[in-house]
N, C-alpha and C positions, 0 to 999 in steps of 0.2 A: 330494783331497790338499791339505793346508794349505799356505798361501803361506810361503815362508821368511822368517825374521825379518830385519827390516832391520837394517843396521848403525846403531849409535848413536854419534854423535860428541859428545863433551863438551868444551866450551870454557871454561876456567877464567877467573876475573876478575882484575883487576889486583892485583898484590902477591902473589898466591897461586899454587899449583902444583898439578898433578894429584894429588899426594899428599893434599891437603886435602879431596878429594873421594871418598875411599874408600868412605864410607857410600852413595854413589850408584853408583859404579863396580862394586864387588865384588858386591852383590845383583843388579845387572842381568846381569853375567856369569854368576852362578849361575843365572839364568833362561835362559840359553842365547844371550844376545846377544853379538855382537862389539861391544866398546866401544873406541873409539879416543879417547884423551885425551892427546895429546902436549903437552908444555910449549911455551907461546907464545914466539917470538923476542922479543917486546917486554917480557918479564920475564927477570930473571936477576940474577947477582951479579957478572958481569964486563962488560967494555966491549962485548961482542958485542951487547948489547941496546941499546946507544946508537943513537938515530936510527930504530929500528924502530917501525912503525905497524901498524895493523890490516891493511894490505895484506900485510905480511910474515906476520902471524899466518895470514890466509886462504890464502896460498901454502903454508905449512907444513902446514896441515890438509889441503889438497888433495893434497899429496905422499903423505899417508897414505891418503886416501880414494879417489882416482881408480882405483887398482887393483881395489878392490872394486866401484866402479861399472862398470868395464869388464868385469867378470865378469857383470854384469846385476843386481847387487844394488841395492837402494833403501836410502836413508839418511834418518835423522831426526837433525837437528842440534839440540843443546841448548846454548844460550849463557847463562851466568850473568854478571850485572852487566856490567863491561866487555866480556866475551866476547861479548855480543849483537851488537856492531858487526861482528866477524868472522864471526859466525854468519850475518849478513845477507849480507855481501860475498861469501862463498864460494859463494852459491847462483847468482850471475850466470852464466848459461849452463850451469848444471849441474843444473836441475830435471829431473824425469822428463820432462816435456814438451819442455824445451829440448833434451835429449839425443836424444829421439825424433825431432825435427825435423831433427837432424844425422844420423839413422841410427844412433845409439848406443844401447846398452842402459843400464839402470840409471838412477840419478839421485836427487837429493834430493826426497823426498815431503813432508816437513814440517819446520818449525822450531818449537822451543819456547824461549821467552824466560823465564828464571827471575830475576825481579827485575832485569831486564836493560836495557841501553841499546838499545831498539828505536827508534832515531833516526828520525824521520819526515820530516826536512827535509835536503835535499841542501845540503852546505856547513856544517852544524852540526858542533860538535865536543863531546867529552865535558866539558872544562872550561867550554866556553861554555854548556852547558846547565845546569851547576852554578852559573853566575854567577861564575866565577873559581876560583882554587886554594883548596881547602879548608884550614882551618888546621891539620888533622892531617897534610897533605902537607908534607914538607920537601925543598927543592932540594939536590941534591948532584951538581954537575956536570951531566951529561946525563940525570940520573935524578930521580925523586921517591922518597922513602922515607916510610913510615907512621911517625909519632911518637907516636900514641895508639891504644890498643887497647880502650878503654871500650865501643865499639860492638859488640864481639864477644860473642855470647850464651852464654858459657861461664864456668866457674868461675875466679876470679881466678888461682889456681895454674896452671890450664891455659892462660890467656892468656900467661903468662910463657914457657911452653914453646912455645906456637904462635908468639909473636913472633919467636923465634930461628929459625924456619923460613920466614918470610916473605922475599920477594925484592924487589929494586929494580924500579921501573917506568920504562920509557923516557918521558921527557918528551914526546917527539914523539908517542907513541902516545895521550897524553891531549889533546894540543893539535891533532892532525890533523883537518882538515875532512873529513867523510864524503861520498863521492861515489856510493856504492850503498847506499841506505837500506832500512830495514825496510819502508817503503811500497813500495819497488820489488820486493820478494820476491813471487813469483807462486805459490810452493808454500803449502800451508795453514799457517796460523800460530796458535799458542796462546801466550797469555801468562799466567804464573803470577804473580799479584799476591800479595806477601808484606805482609800487612795491618799488621804491627807493625815494619816496616822503618824504622829511624832514619837510615839513610844515603841511601836513595832513597825518598822518601815515597810511600806507597800511591796518593795522589792523582795523582802524576806518573806512576807506573807505569800507572795506568788510562788516563791521557791518552795515553801512548805507544801503549797497546793499541788505544784508539778511533781514533787518527789513522793507524794502520797496518793497521787491519782484521783484528786478532787476535781469535780466541775468547778469553774471559777465564775463568780458574779462580783462585779466591781461597783462600789458605790462612792460617791464623793463626800467623804466624811473623815472625821478623826477616829480615834480609838474608841470613842464612846458615842456612837451616833444616836443612841436612845437618850442621851443627856443633852445632845445639841439641840434638838427640836422635835416636836411631834411629827414633823414632815419626814425627817431622817428616820425616826423610829418606824413610821409606816413603811418606808422602803425595805427596812429589815423584816418586818411583819409580812409584807407581801412575798418576799422570797421564801420565808419559812412556810407559809401557807401554800406556796407553789410546790414546794418539797413534799408537803403532807398529802397533796392531792395526786402525786405520781404514783 
């Protein structure tokens, strides 16, 4: 009898929302996976996001995930971009082995980092790794907003439409020092390096992967393969599925 499919958790990046990941979520659900993709507390359009960090994001995800783990299900966590920080943090005490040691069923079996912040060093921050605030980030009170969309790999007309759906990002989430890193994750780890990424250079992605003990898979895409085309999205889906089947 085949093992039940693990739950897949998809964590979106800064300024974005689950709706932007439809090309990953819907095909995975069509293959019979339960896909959890809640909006992160550190993103939003109102003051509720102010002051929120990856800690709040990880807590939100666990609120959705723990009931499945308690049923004995295993999970694969997929973190994109800034979502990689919460992807690492939520595994603390929640891997299959961690939970087994506590007499609990289920647990996180794998983490997939998609062009993500697999931060290797305790105390490091998103903005610290980037060497400061990027010029395309504009401060608005307790938030950052994007001011340039040239990096998005889509038609100019589509960029205008997409820009209207992006959200504010908590300043605290990009400035917070990370206390549980990708190097601390004991579940199996895969890093999808996007070779044409203009926002998070491939060399930096490979460095993250090497320093945190990730298996590396490379694809020829920019930072948002799921926005580029259905074909690029399928490459990412196939890798995720491969991880779930291990």
